[in-house]
N, C-alpha and C positions, 0 to 999 in steps of 0.2 A: 504494500500500500504506500502510495506517495506521501510525502511529508504534509502537503496541503490537504490531502484526503484524510489523513490521520487527525489533523487539527480540526477539520470540519466535523468529523465524526465525534470526536471527544466533546467539542463545544455543543453540538446538537444533542448528544446524550445528556450532558449536564443540564441544558435548558429544558429538555423534555422531562427529565426526572424532577426538576424543581417545580415545573408546572403540574406534574403528577402529584407531587407532595401537596401542593396547594389545593388541587382538585379533590384529593382524598380527604383532606382536612375539612373542606367545605361540605363534602358529601356526608361526613360523620356528624355535622352540626346543622346543616341547612338542607332543605328539600331541593333547592335549585342550585346545582353546582355551577352552572355557566354564568348566572347573573352577576355574581360578585367575584368571579375567578381572577380577573385582572387586578382588582383591589387587593385581594389576598396574596397574589403571586408577585406583584411588582417589587415589594421590598426585598424579597429573596432573590429575584432576578437581578436587581440592581447590585445587590451585595455579591452575587455570583460573578458578575462582570468585574467588580472590584477585586474579588479573590483571584480571578484569572490574571488581572494586571499585576497584583502584588506578587503572585507566584511566578509570573512570566510563563504562564501555562503553555504558550505557543512553543516554548523551547522543548518541552517534554510533556505533551498533553496526556499521555497514558501513565505517567509516573505516579505511583501511589504516594510516596513520601514527599517528593519535591513539588508536585502539583496538587495531588488529591487532598492531602492534609490541610495545607493552607486554604485551598478553595473551600473545603468543608467548613473550617473554622470561621473564615470571613463571611461565608454565606449564612451561617447560623447567627453569629454575633451581629454582623451588619444588618441582616434581615430583621432581627429583633429590635435593634436600635432604630431602624427606619420605621418599623411598625409603631413604636412608641412616639417617634417624632411626628408621625402622620395621624396620631390620635387613635390608632388601633391598639387594642389591649394585648397584654401578654400576661400569662400566669406561669408560675413555676412548673406546673405539670405540662404546659404547652412547650416550654423551653426544653424540658427533658425529652418529651416525645419527639419534638422537632429535631433535637440533636441526634437521637437514635435513628430516626427515619432518614434524615439527610446523610448521616454517616453510612448507613446501609446503601443508600442510593449513590452518593458521590464517591465513596471509597469502594463500595462493593463491586461495581463494574470494572474498576481499575485493578482490583485484586484478582478478579476472574481473568482479565486480560493478561496480567502478570503470570498467573499459573498456566494459562494456555501457551504463552510465549516460552516459558521454561520447558513445558512438556514437548513442544515442537522442537526446541533446541536439543533436548535430550534424544529425541527420536532421530534427528538428523545426524547427531554425533555417533549413534549406535550403528 
């Protein structure tokens, strides 16, 4: 896969998973997921972009430690701060659940990619 294709895939996965996080959250509290999805998702999407910039995610978009961890941390903390700044509430339970779900989403696919890459490398070496 080309470098630009890898970058596009990684960014698209992160965006899709943050939107999924917001949609699932809305579905668990509201009857209509789509009506307020943008309001729920934007703080986390903005923080996701900031996380990519801080981590310089374009240099190693699939990296679990170099990109995944800072992207996850900034998305979580930045998203919560933007929610508060925009008048949306947060609760301790929400921060905990969001931290877990965003970790599974933003770190999980990178861990799977790392394991697949290692397995492929081992098969080629054998």
